[in-house]
C-alpha positions in Angstrom: 131.8 72.8 88.4 130.5 76.4 88.5 126.8 76.9 89.4 126.7 80.6 88.7 128.9 83.5 87.6 128.6 87.3 88.1 130.9 89.9 86.5 131.7 93.2 88.4 130.6 96.4 86.6 134.2 97.4 86.1 135.1 94.1 84.5 138.0 93.6 86.9 136.3 91.1 89.3 134.2 88.0 88.9 132.2 85.9 91.4 132.1 82.2 90.8 129.7 80.0 92.7 130.7 76.4 93.3 128.8 73.7 95.2 130.7 74.3 98.4 131.7 78.0 98.2 131.7 81.3 96.4 135.0 82.6 95.1 135.8 86.3 94.4 138.5 86.5 91.7 140.5 89.3 90.1 140.6 89.3 86.4 144.0 90.1 85.0 145.3 90.4 81.4 146.1 86.7 81.1 145.0 85.2 84.3 142.2 85.0 86.9 143.4 85.1 90.5 141.4 84.1 93.6 141.0 86.8 96.2 138.7 85.4 98.8 136.5 82.3 99.3 133.2 82.5 101.2 131.6 79.4 102.6 128.2 79.6 101.0 127.0 76.3 99.6 124.8 75.7 96.5 124.2 79.4 95.5 122.8 79.8 92.1 121.9 83.4 92.0 124.2 86.3 92.8 124.8 89.8 91.4 126.9 92.9 91.9 125.4 96.2 92.7 125.4 98.9 90.0 128.3 100.7 91.5 130.2 97.5 92.4 130.6 98.1 96.0 128.3 95.3 97.1 127.3 91.9 95.8 124.2 90.0 96.8 123.9 86.2 97.1 120.6 84.4 97.1 120.8 81.1 98.8 117.4 79.4 99.0 115.1 81.7 100.8 117.8 84.1 102.2 119.6 87.0 100.5 123.0 88.2 101.9 124.7 91.4 100.9 128.5 91.6 101.2 131.0 94.4 100.6 132.9 93.6 97.5 136.3 94.9 98.6 136.2 93.6 102.2 134.0 90.6 101.7 132.3 91.5 105.0 128.7 90.7 105.5 126.6 93.9 105.3 123.1 92.5 105.8 120.9 89.4 105.7 117.4 89.4 104.3 114.8 86.8 105.2 111.2 86.9 104.3 110.7 84.6 101.3 109.0 81.2 101.8 110.2 79.8 98.5 113.5 80.1 96.7 114.7 83.5 95.7 114.9 83.6 91.9 115.9 87.2 91.1 118.0 89.9 92.9 118.1 93.4 91.4 119.9 96.5 92.8 118.2 99.9 92.5 120.2 102.8 91.0 122.2 104.3 93.9 122.4 100.8 95.4 120.5 101.7 98.5 117.6 99.3 97.7 117.3 95.7 96.4 114.4 94.0 94.9 113.9 90.2 95.2 111.3 87.9 93.8 110.8 84.2 94.5 109.0 81.0 93.9 106.6 81.9 96.7 105.1 84.7 94.7 106.7 87.4 96.9 108.2 90.6 95.6 110.2 92.5 98.2 112.1 95.8 98.3 114.9 95.8 100.9 117.2 98.4 102.5 120.7 97.2 101.5 122.5 98.4 104.7 119.9 97.5 107.3 118.3 94.5 105.7 114.9 95.9 106.6 111.9 95.1 104.3 110.6 98.4 102.9 107.9 97.1 100.7 106.3 93.7 100.0 103.8 92.3 97.5 102.6 88.8 97.8 100.9 87.3 94.8 99.4 84.1 96.0 98.9 81.5 93.4 101.9 82.7 91.4 105.5 81.8 91.6 108.1 83.9 89.9 111.0 82.4 88.0 112.8 85.6 87.0 112.4 89.3 87.4 114.0 92.7 86.6 113.3 96.3 87.1 113.7 99.7 85.5 116.6 101.8 86.7 114.5 103.9 89.0 112.9 100.8 90.4 109.5 102.2 89.8 108.3 99.3 87.6 109.1 95.6 88.0 108.7 92.9 85.4 108.4 89.4 86.6 108.0 86.1 84.8 105.4 83.9 86.5 104.8 80.2 86.6 102.0 80.5 84.1 104.5 81.9 81.5 103.2 85.5 81.6 105.1 88.7 82.3 103.6 90.5 85.2 104.2 94.2 85.6 104.3 95.7 89.1 104.5 99.2 90.5 107.3 99.1 92.9 
């Protein structure tokens, strides 16, 4: 049973999360072929970068970024106290925004995994989020069913 699916920007690859692993597959004309399995359990949120060279996997409070073509771990980001609910790459794929159930919104450096900016909104938890292409504005859905707008 698949928990989550992410499609590569080129349309040639797909990430499929299962309860015990994540599988990177190649999409062919009449087939889907597995390329690599990663042992990451219970992942429900993952996304490819805009250029497709990275993919990010949110597993509970941790986000990991992998190289798409090598499947090597690039960086690990820790800082949320609640589950990460959204992961968004900035144009240029140098930065990543995460938001979580803990009310935290963080901007990370993709390569180093360093936190570049944080905003903690105590009393709120975020169930989903997105950002504009320049990542200057973030739009988050909070637990009180309102859309919050943030300067990132």
